C-alpha positions as CSV (number, residue, x, y, z in Angstrom):
1,M,27.7,12.4,0.4
2,G,26.9,9.5,-1.9
3,D,24.8,9.7,-5.0
4,E,21.4,8.4,-4.0
5,H,18.6,7.8,-6.4
6,N,15.0,6.8,-5.5
7,D,12.8,6.2,-8.4
8,F,9.3,5.9,-6.9
9,T,7.8,5.1,-10.3
10,D,9.8,1.9,-10.5
11,Q,7.4,-1.1,-11.1
12,R,9.2,-3.1,-8.3
13,H,7.7,-0.8,-5.7
14,H,4.0,-1.2,-4.8
15,F,3.4,2.2,-3.2
16,G,-0.3,2.9,-2.8
17,K,-1.4,-0.7,-2.7
18,S,-3.0,-1.7,0.6
19,V,-1.9,-4.8,2.4
20,T,-4.0,-6.7,4.9
21,F,-2.6,-8.6,7.9
22,D,-3.8,-9.5,11.4
23,Q,-0.5,-10.2,13.1
24,F,3.0,-8.8,13.5
25,D,5.9,-11.3,14.0
26,T,8.4,-9.6,16.4
27,T,11.6,-10.0,18.2
28,N,11.4,-8.3,21.6
29,Y,14.2,-6.5,23.5
30,L,13.9,-5.2,27.0
31,H,16.1,-3.0,29.1
32,A,14.9,-2.5,32.7
33,D,16.5,-0.7,35.7
34,V,15.0,-1.7,39.1
35,A,15.8,0.4,42.1
36,T,16.0,-0.9,45.7
37,D,12.8,1.0,46.4
38,T,11.1,-1.3,43.8
39,S,10.6,1.5,41.3
40,F,11.6,0.7,37.7
41,V,12.2,2.3,34.4
42,E,12.1,0.1,31.2
43,T,12.4,0.4,27.5
44,M,11.1,-2.3,25.2
45,I,11.9,-2.5,21.5
46,L,9.7,-4.7,19.3
47,Q,11.4,-5.3,16.0
48,V,8.9,-6.4,13.4
49,Y,10.3,-9.1,11.1
50,G,7.1,-10.3,9.4
51,F,3.4,-10.1,8.9
52,E,0.7,-12.8,8.8
53,L,-3.0,-13.1,7.8
54,K,-4.9,-16.0,9.3
55,G,-1.6,-17.7,10.1
56,S,0.0,-17.4,6.6
57,P,2.9,-15.1,5.8
58,V,2.1,-11.8,4.0
59,D,4.7,-10.3,1.7
60,L,5.4,-6.6,1.8
61,P,7.7,-5.7,-1.0
62,G,10.9,-4.1,0.2
63,F,10.2,-4.9,3.9
64,G,13.5,-5.9,5.6
65,T,15.6,-4.7,2.7
66,H,14.5,-1.2,2.0
67,Y,12.7,-0.4,5.2
68,G,11.8,-1.9,8.6
69,M,9.4,-1.4,11.4
70,Y,10.1,-0.9,15.2
71,F,7.9,-0.1,18.1
72,L,9.5,1.6,21.1
73,I,7.7,1.3,24.5
74,D,8.8,3.2,27.6
75,G,7.5,2.3,31.0
76,T,7.8,3.3,34.6
77,G,6.3,2.0,37.8
78,N,6.7,0.2,41.1
79,S,6.9,-3.6,41.6
80,P,4.9,-5.0,44.4
81,P,7.0,-5.6,47.6
82,G,8.6,-9.0,47.5
83,A,8.1,-9.4,43.7
84,Q,10.3,-12.1,42.1
85,C,11.5,-12.3,38.5
86,P,11.4,-16.1,37.8
87,S,12.2,-16.0,34.1
88,I,14.7,-13.1,34.0
89,Q,17.4,-12.0,36.4
90,C,16.5,-8.9,38.4
91,I,19.3,-6.5,39.2
92,S,18.7,-4.0,41.9
93,R,20.6,-0.7,41.9
C-alpha cells in the first residue's frame, strides 16, 4: 500500500463552505438490452463534469481532480408494440 496523506485542514480545501448551483453539466452513457418480447433492461450513467448558476460556471475546488460525481439509473419496462428507435440503433435479443 502507498503512503497516503490527507490534510483536511489544508487551506486549499473548502470543506464546510456551501456552494449554490441550479444545473449539472453531464455526459450520459446508456446500455440497454431489448428482448424480442419488447421488454427491456437499461442502465444509464450520468457523469457530472460541471455546475452552473444562472448559466455561469460554478467552481467547486477539487472537483474533477480530487473527486467526481456520478448518477446511476437502472430501468426496466416494456416498449409499446411496433416502437421504433430513430436516434439509436435497437438490438433485439
